[in-house]
C-alpha positions in Angstrom: 56.1 30.3 -59.9 57.3 27.1 -61.6 54.6 24.9 -60.1 51.7 27.0 -61.5 53.6 27.3 -64.8 53.9 23.5 -65.0 50.2 23.1 -64.5 49.4 25.6 -67.3 51.9 24.2 -69.7 52.4 20.6 -68.7 54.1 19.4 -71.9 56.9 21.9 -71.5 57.9 20.5 -68.1 57.7 16.7 -68.8 60.8 14.6 -69.0 61.4 12.5 -72.2 60.4 9.5 -70.2 57.1 11.0 -69.1 56.4 12.2 -72.7 57.0 8.6 -73.8 54.7 7.2 -71.2 52.0 9.6 -72.2 52.4 8.9 -75.8 52.3 5.1 -75.1 49.1 5.6 -73.0 47.5 7.7 -75.7 48.3 5.0 -78.4 46.9 2.3 -76.1 43.7 4.3 -75.4 43.3 5.1 -79.2 43.7 1.4 -80.1 41.1 0.4 -77.5 38.6 3.0 -78.8 39.1 1.9 -82.3 38.6 -1.7 -81.3 35.4 -0.9 -79.6 34.1 1.1 -82.4 35.0 -1.6 -85.0 33.3 -4.3 -82.9 30.2 -2.5 -81.7 27.1 -4.5 -82.7 23.5 -3.4 -82.8 21.8 -5.4 -80.0 18.9 -5.9 -82.4 21.1 -7.4 -85.1 20.0 -10.7 -86.5 22.6 -13.4 -86.9 22.7 -15.4 -90.1 21.8 -19.0 -90.1 24.4 -19.9 -92.8 27.9 -18.6 -93.2 28.2 -16.0 -95.8 31.6 -17.3 -97.0 31.2 -21.1 -97.1 27.4 -21.6 -96.7 27.8 -24.0 -93.8 25.2 -23.7 -91.0 26.2 -21.4 -88.1 25.5 -23.2 -84.8 22.7 -21.7 -82.7 25.1 -21.2 -79.7 27.4 -19.1 -81.9 24.4 -17.0 -83.3 23.2 -16.3 -79.7 26.7 -15.5 -78.4 27.8 -13.2 -81.2 24.8 -11.0 -82.2 24.8 -10.2 -85.9 27.3 -13.0 -86.8 27.6 -13.8 -90.4 30.5 -16.2 -90.6 31.0 -19.6 -89.1 33.9 -20.1 -86.6 36.3 -21.5 -89.3 35.7 -18.6 -91.8 35.9 -16.0 -89.1 39.2 -17.4 -87.9 40.5 -17.5 -91.5 39.4 -13.9 -92.1 41.1 -12.7 -88.9 44.3 -14.5 -89.8 44.3 -12.9 -93.3 43.7 -9.5 -91.8 46.6 -9.8 -89.4 48.9 -11.1 -92.2 48.3 -7.9 -94.2 48.7 -5.3 -91.4 
């Protein structure tokens, strides 16, 4: 019975398009999980009052919005830009 066999061994019965769609979905799910893990912040984290990079004061609104923040907006943007450049 091919239907039961397909349920038991689904990868053997997928078309190349289906396999590509599954691989793409897996890649998307993995990237989302990695993003969530990398950006998980302890809810009790204390934000810095001054930027670790430039020493400028971090506005209170940013400290409240981003728990555990250690960089001002400008330095965080620059760090993100550099990280994307080297990927």
